[in-house]
mmCIF file as Biopython writes it, N, C-alpha, C and O atoms, coordinates in Angstrom:
data_model
#
loop_
_atom_site.group_PDB
_atom_site.id
_atom_site.type_symbol
_atom_site.label_atom_id
_atom_site.label_alt_id
_atom_site.label_comp_id
_atom_site.label_asym_id
_atom_site.label_entity_id
_atom_site.label_seq_id
_atom_site.pdbx_PDB_ins_code
_atom_site.Cartn_x
_atom_site.Cartn_y
_atom_site.Cartn_z
_atom_site.occupancy
_atom_site.B_iso_or_equiv
_atom_site.auth_seq_id
_atom_site.auth_asym_id
_atom_site.pdbx_PDB_model_num
ATOM 1   N N  . MET A ? 1  ? 1.897  -17.408 -6.210  1.0 0.0 1  A 1 
ATOM 2   C CA . MET A ? 1  ? 1.595  -16.559 -5.257  1.0 0.0 1  A 1 
ATOM 3   C C  . MET A ? 1  ? 1.641  -14.745 -5.852  1.0 0.0 1  A 1 
ATOM 4   O O  . MET A ? 1  ? 2.702  -14.316 -6.305  1.0 0.0 1  A 1 
ATOM 5   N N  . ASN A ? 2  ? 0.722  -14.072 -5.794  1.0 0.0 2  A 1 
ATOM 6   C CA . ASN A ? 2  ? 0.781  -12.965 -6.421  1.0 0.0 2  A 1 
ATOM 7   C C  . ASN A ? 2  ? 0.842  -11.847 -5.674  1.0 0.0 2  A 1 
ATOM 8   O O  . ASN A ? 2  ? 0.363  -11.952 -4.545  1.0 0.0 2  A 1 
ATOM 9   N N  . TYR A ? 3  ? 1.386  -10.599 -6.043  1.0 0.0 3  A 1 
ATOM 10  C CA . TYR A ? 3  ? 1.623  -9.534  -5.530  1.0 0.0 3  A 1 
ATOM 11  C C  . TYR A ? 3  ? 0.081  -8.889  -5.457  1.0 0.0 3  A 1 
ATOM 12  O O  . TYR A ? 3  ? -0.712 -8.870  -6.398  1.0 0.0 3  A 1 
ATOM 13  N N  . GLU A ? 4  ? -0.158 -8.354  -4.082  1.0 0.0 4  A 1 
ATOM 14  C CA . GLU A ? 4  ? -1.621 -7.896  -4.160  1.0 0.0 4  A 1 
ATOM 15  C C  . GLU A ? 4  ? -1.713 -6.449  -3.710  1.0 0.0 4  A 1 
ATOM 16  O O  . GLU A ? 4  ? -0.851 -6.157  -2.882  1.0 0.0 4  A 1 
ATOM 17  N N  . PRO A ? 5  ? -2.542 -5.473  -4.048  1.0 0.0 5  A 1 
ATOM 18  C CA . PRO A ? 5  ? -2.527 -4.506  -3.624  1.0 0.0 5  A 1 
ATOM 19  C C  . PRO A ? 5  ? -2.625 -4.276  -2.151  1.0 0.0 5  A 1 
ATOM 20  O O  . PRO A ? 5  ? -3.049 -5.199  -1.455  1.0 0.0 5  A 1 
ATOM 21  N N  . ILE A ? 6  ? -2.260 -3.086  -1.575  1.0 0.0 6  A 1 
ATOM 22  C CA . ILE A ? 6  ? -2.542 -2.877  -0.075  1.0 0.0 6  A 1 
ATOM 23  C C  . ILE A ? 6  ? -4.006 -3.089  0.297   1.0 0.0 6  A 1 
ATOM 24  O O  . ILE A ? 6  ? -4.824 -2.635  -0.503  1.0 0.0 6  A 1 
ATOM 25  N N  . GLY A ? 7  ? -4.435 -3.669  1.320   1.0 0.0 7  A 1 
ATOM 26  C CA . GLY A ? 7  ? -5.663 -3.974  1.694   1.0 0.0 7  A 1 
ATOM 27  C C  . GLY A ? 7  ? -6.300 -5.184  0.802   1.0 0.0 7  A 1 
ATOM 28  O O  . GLY A ? 7  ? -7.499 -5.426  0.934   1.0 0.0 7  A 1 
ATOM 29  N N  . LYS A ? 8  ? -5.549 -5.903  -0.055  1.0 0.0 8  A 1 
ATOM 30  C CA . LYS A ? 8  ? -6.501 -6.859  -0.912  1.0 0.0 8  A 1 
ATOM 31  C C  . LYS A ? 8  ? -5.696 -8.245  -0.178  1.0 0.0 8  A 1 
ATOM 32  O O  . LYS A ? 8  ? -6.386 -9.263  -0.212  1.0 0.0 8  A 1 
ATOM 33  N N  . GLY A ? 9  ? -4.213 -8.408  0.529   1.0 0.0 9  A 1 
ATOM 34  C CA . GLY A ? 9  ? -3.449 -9.479  0.862   1.0 0.0 9  A 1 
ATOM 35  C C  . GLY A ? 9  ? -4.111 -9.894  2.158   1.0 0.0 9  A 1 
ATOM 36  O O  . GLY A ? 9  ? -5.283 -9.824  2.528   1.0 0.0 9  A 1 
ATOM 37  N N  . VAL A ? 10 ? -3.158 -10.286 2.659   1.0 0.0 10 A 1 
ATOM 38  C CA . VAL A ? 10 ? -3.207 -11.032 4.079   1.0 0.0 10 A 1 
ATOM 39  C C  . VAL A ? 10 ? -2.684 -10.510 5.459   1.0 0.0 10 A 1 
ATOM 40  O O  . VAL A ? 10 ? -2.858 -10.928 6.604   1.0 0.0 10 A 1 
ATOM 41  N N  . LEU A ? 11 ? -1.835 -9.227  4.845   1.0 0.0 11 A 1 
ATOM 42  C CA . LEU A ? 11 ? -1.050 -8.614  5.969   1.0 0.0 11 A 1 
ATOM 43  C C  . LEU A ? 11 ? -1.946 -7.740  6.678   1.0 0.0 11 A 1 
ATOM 44  O O  . LEU A ? 11 ? -2.670 -7.012  5.998   1.0 0.0 11 A 1 
ATOM 45  N N  . PRO A ? 12 ? -2.017 -7.691  7.935   1.0 0.0 12 A 1 
ATOM 46  C CA . PRO A ? 12 ? -2.586 -6.863  8.648   1.0 0.0 12 A 1 
ATOM 47  C C  . PRO A ? 12 ? -2.146 -5.436  8.720   1.0 0.0 12 A 1 
ATOM 48  O O  . PRO A ? 12 ? -1.588 -4.989  9.722   1.0 0.0 12 A 1 
ATOM 49  N N  . MET A ? 13 ? -2.435 -4.616  7.500   1.0 0.0 13 A 1 
ATOM 50  C CA . MET A ? 13 ? -1.936 -3.515  7.104   1.0 0.0 13 A 1 
ATOM 51  C C  . MET A ? 13 ? -2.050 -2.366  7.963   1.0 0.0 13 A 1 
ATOM 52  O O  . MET A ? 13 ? -1.246 -1.449  8.131   1.0 0.0 13 A 1 
ATOM 53  N N  . GLU A ? 14 ? -3.321 -2.593  8.544   1.0 0.0 14 A 1 
ATOM 54  C CA . GLU A ? 14 ? -3.731 -1.293  9.441   1.0 0.0 14 A 1 
ATOM 55  C C  . GLU A ? 14 ? -2.491 -1.142  11.051  1.0 0.0 14 A 1 
ATOM 56  O O  . GLU A ? 14 ? -1.909 -0.212  11.609  1.0 0.0 14 A 1 
ATOM 57  N N  . GLU A ? 15 ? -2.601 -2.676  11.258  1.0 0.0 15 A 1 
ATOM 58  C CA . GLU A ? 15 ? -1.718 -2.802  12.410  1.0 0.0 15 A 1 
ATOM 59  C C  . GLU A ? 15 ? -0.396 -2.577  12.302  1.0 0.0 15 A 1 
ATOM 60  O O  . GLU A ? 15 ? 0.249  -2.145  13.257  1.0 0.0 15 A 1 
ATOM 61  N N  . LEU A ? 16 ? 0.223  -2.885  10.957  1.0 0.0 16 A 1 
ATOM 62  C CA . LEU A ? 16 ? 1.571  -2.879  11.023  1.0 0.0 16 A 1 
ATOM 63  C C  . LEU A ? 16 ? 1.870  -1.007  10.365  1.0 0.0 16 A 1 
ATOM 64  O O  . LEU A ? 16 ? 2.918  -0.439  10.675  1.0 0.0 16 A 1 
ATOM 65  N N  . LEU A ? 17 ? 1.119  -0.503  9.745   1.0 0.0 17 A 1 
ATOM 66  C CA . LEU A ? 17 ? 1.060  0.930   9.711   1.0 0.0 17 A 1 
ATOM 67  C C  . LEU A ? 17 ? 1.228  1.409   11.053  1.0 0.0 17 A 1 
ATOM 68  O O  . LEU A ? 17 ? 2.291  1.990   11.274  1.0 0.0 17 A 1 
ATOM 69  N N  . GLN A ? 18 ? 0.403  1.292   12.008  1.0 0.0 18 A 1 
ATOM 70  C CA . GLN A ? 18 ? 0.198  1.647   13.294  1.0 0.0 18 A 1 
ATOM 71  C C  . GLN A ? 18 ? 1.570  1.678   14.022  1.0 0.0 18 A 1 
ATOM 72  O O  . GLN A ? 18 ? 2.034  2.619   14.665  1.0 0.0 18 A 1 
ATOM 73  N N  . ILE A ? 19 ? 2.191  0.315   13.766  1.0 0.0 19 A 1 
ATOM 74  C CA . ILE A ? 19 ? 3.599  0.118   14.516  1.0 0.0 19 A 1 
ATOM 75  C C  . ILE A ? 19 ? 4.370  1.281   14.000  1.0 0.0 19 A 1 
ATOM 76  O O  . ILE A ? 19 ? 4.965  1.903   14.881  1.0 0.0 19 A 1 
ATOM 77  N N  . LEU A ? 20 ? 4.524  1.790   12.609  1.0 0.0 20 A 1 
ATOM 78  C CA . LEU A ? 20 ? 5.398  2.627   12.207  1.0 0.0 20 A 1 
ATOM 79  C C  . LEU A ? 20 ? 4.989  3.802   12.870  1.0 0.0 20 A 1 
ATOM 80  O O  . LEU A ? 20 ? 5.877  4.391   13.485  1.0 0.0 20 A 1 
ATOM 81  N N  . ILE A ? 21 ? 3.712  4.342   12.894  1.0 0.0 21 A 1 
ATOM 82  C CA . ILE A ? 21 ? 3.036  5.592   13.456  1.0 0.0 21 A 1 
ATOM 83  C C  . ILE A ? 21 ? 3.593  5.872   14.734  1.0 0.0 21 A 1 
ATOM 84  O O  . ILE A ? 21 ? 4.103  6.946   15.052  1.0 0.0 21 A 1 
ATOM 85  N N  . ASP A ? 22 ? 3.438  4.540   15.689  1.0 0.0 22 A 1 
ATOM 86  C CA . ASP A ? 22 ? 3.836  4.705   17.029  1.0 0.0 22 A 1 
ATOM 87  C C  . ASP A ? 22 ? 5.240  4.739   17.090  1.0 0.0 22 A 1 
ATOM 88  O O  . ASP A ? 22 ? 5.684  5.295   18.095  1.0 0.0 22 A 1 
ATOM 89  N N  . ALA A ? 23 ? 6.036  4.308   16.311  1.0 0.0 23 A 1 
ATOM 90  C CA . ALA A ? 23 ? 7.636  4.501   16.509  1.0 0.0 23 A 1 
ATOM 91  C C  . ALA A ? 23 ? 7.785  5.715   15.810  1.0 0.0 23 A 1 
ATOM 92  O O  . ALA A ? 23 ? 8.889  5.619   15.273  1.0 0.0 23 A 1 
ATOM 93  N N  . SER A ? 24 ? 7.350  6.672   15.552  1.0 0.0 24 A 1 
ATOM 94  C CA . SER A ? 24 ? 7.447  7.820   14.767  1.0 0.0 24 A 1 
ATOM 95  C C  . SER A ? 24 ? 8.427  7.936   13.615  1.0 0.0 24 A 1 
ATOM 96  O O  . SER A ? 24 ? 9.332  8.742   13.400  1.0 0.0 24 A 1 
ATOM 97  N N  . PHE A ? 25 ? 7.891  6.692   12.813  1.0 0.0 25 A 1 
ATOM 98  C CA . PHE A ? 25 ? 8.654  6.623   11.622  1.0 0.0 25 A 1 
ATOM 99  C C  . PHE A ? 25 ? 8.251  7.804   10.631  1.0 0.0 25 A 1 
ATOM 100 O O  . PHE A ? 25 ? 7.113  8.262   10.524  1.0 0.0 25 A 1 
ATOM 101 N N  . ASP A ? 26 ? 9.307  8.194   9.970   1.0 0.0 26 A 1 
ATOM 102 C CA . ASP A ? 26 ? 8.963  9.488   8.890   1.0 0.0 26 A 1 
ATOM 103 C C  . ASP A ? 26 ? 9.515  9.137   7.495   1.0 0.0 26 A 1 
ATOM 104 O O  . ASP A ? 26 ? 9.694  10.019  6.655   1.0 0.0 26 A 1 
ATOM 105 N N  . GLY A ? 27 ? 9.769  7.906   7.270   1.0 0.0 27 A 1 
ATOM 106 C CA . GLY A ? 27 ? 10.375 7.438   5.896   1.0 0.0 27 A 1 
ATOM 107 C C  . GLY A ? 27 ? 9.023  7.484   5.027   1.0 0.0 27 A 1 
ATOM 108 O O  . GLY A ? 27 ? 7.991  8.130   5.210   1.0 0.0 27 A 1 
ATOM 109 N N  . TRP A ? 28 ? 9.417  6.491   3.922   1.0 0.0 28 A 1 
ATOM 110 C CA . TRP A ? 28 ? 8.820  6.334   2.790   1.0 0.0 28 A 1 
ATOM 111 C C  . TRP A ? 28 ? 7.848  4.782   2.971   1.0 0.0 28 A 1 
ATOM 112 O O  . TRP A ? 28 ? 8.331  3.772   3.482   1.0 0.0 28 A 1 
ATOM 113 N N  . VAL A ? 29 ? 6.833  4.845   2.593   1.0 0.0 29 A 1 
ATOM 114 C CA . VAL A ? 29 ? 6.021  3.334   2.356   1.0 0.0 29 A 1 
ATOM 115 C C  . VAL A ? 29 ? 6.120  3.160   0.791   1.0 0.0 29 A 1 
ATOM 116 O O  . VAL A ? 29 ? 5.939  4.050   -0.039  1.0 0.0 29 A 1 
ATOM 117 N N  . ASN A ? 30 ? 6.415  1.957   0.570   1.0 0.0 30 A 1 
ATOM 118 C CA . ASN A ? 30 ? 6.790  1.812   -1.001  1.0 0.0 30 A 1 
ATOM 119 C C  . ASN A ? 30 ? 5.738  0.673   -1.069  1.0 0.0 30 A 1 
ATOM 120 O O  . ASN A ? 30 ? 5.473  -0.062  -0.118  1.0 0.0 30 A 1 
ATOM 121 N N  . VAL A ? 31 ? 5.209  0.612   -2.211  1.0 0.0 31 A 1 
ATOM 122 C CA . VAL A ? 31 ? 4.112  -0.494  -2.750  1.0 0.0 31 A 1 
ATOM 123 C C  . VAL A ? 31 ? 4.981  -1.305  -3.881  1.0 0.0 31 A 1 
ATOM 124 O O  . VAL A ? 31 ? 5.493  -0.665  -4.800  1.0 0.0 31 A 1 
ATOM 125 N N  . GLU A ? 32 ? 5.106  -2.448  -3.812  1.0 0.0 32 A 1 
ATOM 126 C CA . GLU A ? 32 ? 5.745  -2.912  -5.144  1.0 0.0 32 A 1 
ATOM 127 C C  . GLU A ? 32 ? 4.597  -3.720  -5.674  1.0 0.0 32 A 1 
ATOM 128 O O  . GLU A ? 32 ? 3.878  -4.456  -5.000  1.0 0.0 32 A 1 
ATOM 129 N N  . LEU A ? 33 ? 4.494  -3.450  -7.216  1.0 0.0 33 A 1 
ATOM 130 C CA . LEU A ? 33 ? 3.449  -4.153  -8.163  1.0 0.0 33 A 1 
ATOM 131 C C  . LEU A ? 33 ? 3.898  -5.356  -8.922  1.0 0.0 33 A 1 
ATOM 132 O O  . LEU A ? 33 ? 5.091  -5.653  -8.987  1.0 0.0 33 A 1 
ATOM 133 N N  . ASP A ? 34 ? 2.988  -6.029  -9.479  1.0 0.0 34 A 1 
ATOM 134 C CA . ASP A ? 34 ? 3.172  -6.979  -10.315 1.0 0.0 34 A 1 
ATOM 135 C C  . ASP A ? 34 ? 3.397  -6.745  -11.682 1.0 0.0 34 A 1 
ATOM 136 O O  . ASP A ? 34 ? 2.319  -6.507  -12.228 1.0 0.0 34 A 1 
ATOM 137 N N  . GLY A ? 35 ? 4.202  -6.716  -12.350 1.0 0.0 35 A 1 
ATOM 138 C CA . GLY A ? 35 ? 4.304  -6.329  -13.902 1.0 0.0 35 A 1 
ATOM 139 C C  . GLY A ? 35 ? 4.254  -7.302  -14.849 1.0 0.0 35 A 1 
ATOM 140 O O  . GLY A ? 35 ? 4.226  -7.001  -16.043 1.0 0.0 35 A 1 
ATOM 141 N N  . THR A ? 36 ? 4.236  -8.556  -14.432 1.0 0.0 36 A 1 
ATOM 142 C CA . THR A ? 36 ? 4.403  -9.721  -14.991 1.0 0.0 36 A 1 
ATOM 143 C C  . THR A ? 36 ? 3.011  -10.112 -15.879 1.0 0.0 36 A 1 
ATOM 144 O O  . THR A ? 36 ? 1.921  -9.744  -15.442 1.0 0.0 36 A 1 
ATOM 145 N N  . PRO A ? 37 ? 3.078  -10.682 -16.824 1.0 0.0 37 A 1 
ATOM 146 C CA . PRO A ? 37 ? 1.908  -11.267 -17.777 1.0 0.0 37 A 1 
ATOM 147 C C  . PRO A ? 37 ? 0.985  -12.012 -16.858 1.0 0.0 37 A 1 
ATOM 148 O O  . PRO A ? 37 ? -0.198 -12.137 -17.175 1.0 0.0 37 A 1 
ATOM 149 N N  . ARG A ? 38 ? 1.493  -12.561 -15.633 1.0 0.0 38 A 1 
ATOM 150 C CA . ARG A ? 38 ? 0.656  -13.315 -14.874 1.0 0.0 38 A 1 
ATOM 151 C C  . ARG A ? 38 ? -0.199 -12.623 -14.047 1.0 0.0 38 A 1 
ATOM 152 O O  . ARG A ? 38 ? -1.209 -13.163 -13.595 1.0 0.0 38 A 1 
ATOM 153 N N  . ALA A ? 39 ? 0.120  -11.408 -13.785 1.0 0.0 39 A 1 
ATOM 154 C CA . ALA A ? 39 ? -0.546 -10.198 -12.797 1.0 0.0 39 A 1 
ATOM 155 C C  . ALA A ? 39 ? -1.961 -10.462 -12.715 1.0 0.0 39 A 1 
ATOM 156 O O  . ALA A ? 39 ? -2.558 -10.798 -13.737 1.0 0.0 39 A 1 
ATOM 157 N N  . PRO A ? 40 ? -2.600 -10.341 -11.552 1.0 0.0 40 A 1 
ATOM 158 C CA . PRO A ? 40 ? -4.114 -10.528 -11.597 1.0 0.0 40 A 1 
ATOM 159 C C  . PRO A ? 40 ? -4.689 -9.372  -11.893 1.0 0.0 40 A 1 
ATOM 160 O O  . PRO A ? 40 ? -5.918 -9.293  -11.882 1.0 0.0 40 A 1 
ATOM 161 N N  . ARG A ? 41 ? -3.838 -8.203  -12.231 1.0 0.0 41 A 1 
ATOM 162 C CA . ARG A ? 41 ? -4.738 -6.894  -12.681 1.0 0.0 41 A 1 
ATOM 163 C C  . ARG A ? 41 ? -3.411 -6.080  -13.133 1.0 0.0 41 A 1 
ATOM 164 O O  . ARG A ? 41 ? -2.207 -6.260  -12.950 1.0 0.0 41 A 1 
ATOM 165 N N  . PRO A ? 42 ? -4.134 -5.161  -13.764 1.0 0.0 42 A 1 
ATOM 166 C CA . PRO A ? 42 ? -2.790 -4.378  -14.561 1.0 0.0 42 A 1 
ATOM 167 C C  . PRO A ? 42 ? -2.168 -3.325  -13.488 1.0 0.0 42 A 1 
ATOM 168 O O  . PRO A ? 42 ? -2.843 -2.806  -12.598 1.0 0.0 42 A 1 
ATOM 169 N N  . PRO A ? 43 ? -0.930 -3.111  -13.677 1.0 0.0 43 A 1 
ATOM 170 C CA . PRO A ? 43 ? -0.204 -1.983  -12.466 1.0 0.0 43 A 1 
ATOM 171 C C  . PRO A ? 43 ? -0.945 -1.124  -12.079 1.0 0.0 43 A 1 
ATOM 172 O O  . PRO A ? 43 ? -1.303 -1.056  -10.904 1.0 0.0 43 A 1 
ATOM 173 N N  . ARG A ? 44 ? -1.338 -0.256  -13.049 1.0 0.0 44 A 1 
ATOM 174 C CA . ARG A ? 44 ? -2.001 0.814   -12.786 1.0 0.0 44 A 1 
ATOM 175 C C  . ARG A ? 44 ? -3.374 0.419   -11.647 1.0 0.0 44 A 1 
ATOM 176 O O  . ARG A ? 44 ? -3.545 0.770   -10.480 1.0 0.0 44 A 1 
ATOM 177 N N  . GLU A ? 45 ? -3.928 -0.155  -12.246 1.0 0.0 45 A 1 
ATOM 178 C CA . GLU A ? 45 ? -5.238 -0.597  -11.183 1.0 0.0 45 A 1 
ATOM 179 C C  . GLU A ? 45 ? -4.921 -1.026  -9.978  1.0 0.0 45 A 1 
ATOM 180 O O  . GLU A ? 45 ? -5.729 -0.825  -9.072  1.0 0.0 45 A 1 
ATOM 181 N N  . ALA A ? 46 ? -3.601 -1.753  -9.686  1.0 0.0 46 A 1 
ATOM 182 C CA . ALA A ? 46 ? -3.002 -2.112  -8.581  1.0 0.0 46 A 1 
ATOM 183 C C  . ALA A ? 46 ? -2.544 -0.972  -7.494  1.0 0.0 46 A 1 
ATOM 184 O O  . ALA A ? 46 ? -2.660 -0.847  -6.275  1.0 0.0 46 A 1 
ATOM 185 N N  . ALA A ? 47 ? -1.959 -0.193  -8.572  1.0 0.0 47 A 1 
ATOM 186 C CA . ALA A ? 47 ? -1.460 1.116   -7.686  1.0 0.0 47 A 1 
ATOM 187 C C  . ALA A ? 47 ? -2.598 1.830   -7.273  1.0 0.0 47 A 1 
ATOM 188 O O  . ALA A ? 47 ? -2.510 2.396   -6.183  1.0 0.0 47 A 1 
ATOM 189 N N  . ALA A ? 48 ? -3.700 1.933   -7.937  1.0 0.0 48 A 1 
ATOM 190 C CA . ALA A ? 48 ? -4.775 2.879   -7.811  1.0 0.0 48 A 1 
ATOM 191 C C  . ALA A ? 48 ? -5.332 2.539   -6.084  1.0 0.0 48 A 1 
ATOM 192 O O  . ALA A ? 48 ? -5.390 3.228   -5.065  1.0 0.0 48 A 1 
ATOM 193 N N  . ILE A ? 49 ? -5.699 1.027   -6.441  1.0 0.0 49 A 1 
ATOM 194 C CA . ILE A ? 49 ? -6.065 0.115   -5.254  1.0 0.0 49 A 1 
ATOM 195 C C  . ILE A ? 49 ? -5.297 0.482   -3.853  1.0 0.0 49 A 1 
ATOM 196 O O  . ILE A ? 49 ? -5.822 0.870   -2.810  1.0 0.0 49 A 1 
ATOM 197 N N  . SER A ? 50 ? -3.956 0.261   -4.110  1.0 0.0 50 A 1 
ATOM 198 C CA . SER A ? 50 ? -3.105 0.774   -2.719  1.0 0.0 50 A 1 
ATOM 199 C C  . SER A ? 50 ? -3.124 2.132   -2.562  1.0 0.0 50 A 1 
ATOM 200 O O  . SER A ? 50 ? -2.997 2.270   -1.345  1.0 0.0 50 A 1 
ATOM 201 N N  . ARG A ? 51 ? -3.203 3.190   -3.039  1.0 0.0 51 A 1 
ATOM 202 C CA . ARG A ? 51 ? -2.928 4.337   -2.792  1.0 0.0 51 A 1 
ATOM 203 C C  . ARG A ? 51 ? -4.582 4.803   -2.325  1.0 0.0 51 A 1 
ATOM 204 O O  . ARG A ? 51 ? -4.685 5.801   -1.611  1.0 0.0 51 A 1 
ATOM 205 N N  . ARG A ? 52 ? -5.560 4.229   -2.649  1.0 0.0 52 A 1 
ATOM 206 C CA . ARG A ? 52 ? -6.714 4.516   -2.215  1.0 0.0 52 A 1 
ATOM 207 C C  . ARG A ? 52 ? -6.767 3.911   -0.709  1.0 0.0 52 A 1 
ATOM 208 O O  . ARG A ? 52 ? -7.259 4.550   0.220   1.0 0.0 52 A 1 
ATOM 209 N N  . ALA A ? 53 ? -6.304 2.834   -0.585  1.0 0.0 53 A 1 
ATOM 210 C CA . ALA A ? 53 ? -6.290 2.174   0.943   1.0 0.0 53 A 1 
ATOM 211 C C  . ALA A ? 53 ? -5.374 2.625   1.951   1.0 0.0 53 A 1 
ATOM 212 O O  . ALA A ? 53 ? -5.625 2.561   3.154   1.0 0.0 53 A 1 
ATOM 213 N N  . LEU A ? 54 ? -4.210 3.126   1.416   1.0 0.0 54 A 1 
ATOM 214 C CA . LEU A ? 54 ? -3.296 3.967   2.165   1.0 0.0 54 A 1 
ATOM 215 C C  . LEU A ? 54 ? -3.855 5.296   2.497   1.0 0.0 54 A 1 
ATOM 216 O O  . LEU A ? 54 ? -3.486 5.821   3.547   1.0 0.0 54 A 1 
ATOM 217 N N  . GLY A ? 55 ? -4.714 5.914   1.720   1.0 0.0 55 A 1 
ATOM 218 C CA . GLY A ? 55 ? -5.193 6.977   2.138   1.0 0.0 55 A 1 
ATOM 219 C C  . GLY A ? 55 ? -6.488 6.892   3.276   1.0 0.0 55 A 1 
ATOM 220 O O  . GLY A ? 55 ? -6.900 7.700   4.109   1.0 0.0 55 A 1 
ATOM 221 N N  . GLU A ? 56 ? -6.866 5.672   2.933   1.0 0.0 56 A 1 
ATOM 222 C CA . GLU A ? 56 ? -8.022 5.235   4.152   1.0 0.0 56 A 1 
ATOM 223 C C  . GLU A ? 56 ? -7.542 5.100   5.486   1.0 0.0 56 A 1 
ATOM 224 O O  . GLU A ? 56 ? -8.106 5.492   6.508   1.0 0.0 56 A 1 
ATOM 225 N N  . LEU A ? 57 ? -6.355 4.461   5.376   1.0 0.0 57 A 1 
ATOM 226 C CA . LEU A ? 57 ? -5.667 3.867   6.736   1.0 0.0 57 A 1 
ATOM 227 C C  . LEU A ? 57 ? -4.945 5.278   7.320   1.0 0.0 57 A 1 
ATOM 228 O O  . LEU A ? 57 ? -5.313 5.638   8.438   1.0 0.0 57 A 1 
ATOM 229 N N  . LEU A ? 58 ? -4.027 6.019   6.684   1.0 0.0 58 A 1 
ATOM 230 C CA . LEU A ? 58 ? -3.514 7.017   7.092   1.0 0.0 58 A 1 
ATOM 231 C C  . LEU A ? 58 ? -4.015 8.466   7.197   1.0 0.0 58 A 1 
ATOM 232 O O  . LEU A ? 58 ? -3.521 9.333   7.919   1.0 0.0 58 A 1 
ATOM 233 N N  . GLY A ? 59 ? -5.149 8.614   6.309   1.0 0.0 59 A 1 
ATOM 234 C CA . GLY A ? 59 ? -5.740 9.829   6.439   1.0 0.0 59 A 1 
ATOM 235 C C  . GLY A ? 59 ? -4.801 11.001  5.819   1.0 0.0 59 A 1 
ATOM 236 O O  . GLY A ? 59 ? -4.221 11.058  4.735   1.0 0.0 59 A 1 
ATOM 237 N N  . GLN A ? 60 ? -4.870 11.977  6.979   1.0 0.0 60 A 1 
ATOM 238 C CA . GLN A ? 60 ? -3.919 13.344  6.691   1.0 0.0 60 A 1 
ATOM 239 C C  . GLN A ? 60 ? -2.463 13.119  6.766   1.0 0.0 60 A 1 
ATOM 240 O O  . GLN A ? 60 ? -1.646 13.935  6.341   1.0 0.0 60 A 1 
ATOM 241 N N  . ARG A ? 61 ? -2.130 11.890  7.367   1.0 0.0 61 A 1 
ATOM 242 C CA . ARG A ? 61 ? -0.552 11.675  7.670   1.0 0.0 61 A 1 
ATOM 243 C C  . ARG A ? 61 ? 0.101  11.401  6.001   1.0 0.0 61 A 1 
ATOM 244 O O  . ARG A ? 61 ? 1.314  11.489  5.812   1.0 0.0 61 A 1 
ATOM 245 N N  . VAL A ? 62 ? -0.687 11.127  5.068   1.0 0.0 62 A 1 
ATOM 246 C CA . VAL A ? 62 ? -0.003 10.937  3.977   1.0 0.0 62 A 1 
ATOM 247 C C  . VAL A ? 62 ? 0.247  12.199  3.195   1.0 0.0 62 A 1 
ATOM 248 O O  . VAL A ? 62 ? -0.586 13.094  3.056   1.0 0.0 62 A 1 
ATOM 249 N N  . ALA A ? 63 ? 1.627  12.196  2.631   1.0 0.0 63 A 1 
ATOM 250 C CA . ALA A ? 63 ? 1.970  13.403  1.882   1.0 0.0 63 A 1 
ATOM 251 C C  . ALA A ? 63 ? 2.308  12.672  0.327   1.0 0.0 63 A 1 
ATOM 252 O O  . ALA A ? 63 ? 3.352  12.084  0.047   1.0 0.0 63 A 1 
ATOM 253 N N  . TRP A ? 64 ? 1.121  12.884  -0.591  1.0 0.0 64 A 1 
ATOM 254 C CA . TRP A ? 64 ? 1.617  12.287  -1.749  1.0 0.0 64 A 1 
ATOM 255 C C  . TRP A ? 64 ? 2.573  13.066  -2.589  1.0 0.0 64 A 1 
ATOM 256 O O  . TRP A ? 64 ? 2.743  14.283  -2.509  1.0 0.0 64 A 1 
ATOM 257 N N  . ARG A ? 65 ? 3.183  12.244  -3.405  1.0 0.0 65 A 1 
ATOM 258 C CA . ARG A ? 65 ? 4.236  12.746  -4.414  1.0 0.0 65 A 1 
ATOM 259 C C  . ARG A ? 65 ? 4.004  12.621  -5.674  1.0 0.0 65 A 1 
ATOM 260 O O  . ARG A ? 65 ? 4.309  11.463  -5.958  1.0 0.0 65 A 1 
ATOM 261 N N  . ASN A ? 66 ? 3.592  13.226  -6.694  1.0 0.0 66 A 1 
ATOM 262 C CA . ASN A ? 66 ? 3.433  12.530  -7.970  1.0 0.0 66 A 1 
ATOM 263 C C  . ASN A ? 66 ? 4.643  12.682  -8.769  1.0 0.0 66 A 1 
ATOM 264 O O  . ASN A ? 66 ? 4.714  12.168  -9.885  1.0 0.0 66 A 1 
#
């Protein structure tokens, strides 16, 4: 089993994030990356995919920190 970027795996991310929104969750959402030699894509690429998907799902509710 591989780690997959948000939006590429099997979990219903839109529904899961909506549960957090409905519960007034005000914490962080962390994205875990597969940095092993077996990873299906480089970590930077996976992070970019996850960031893009979170931006699409959460819109203006995202507060990116660099």
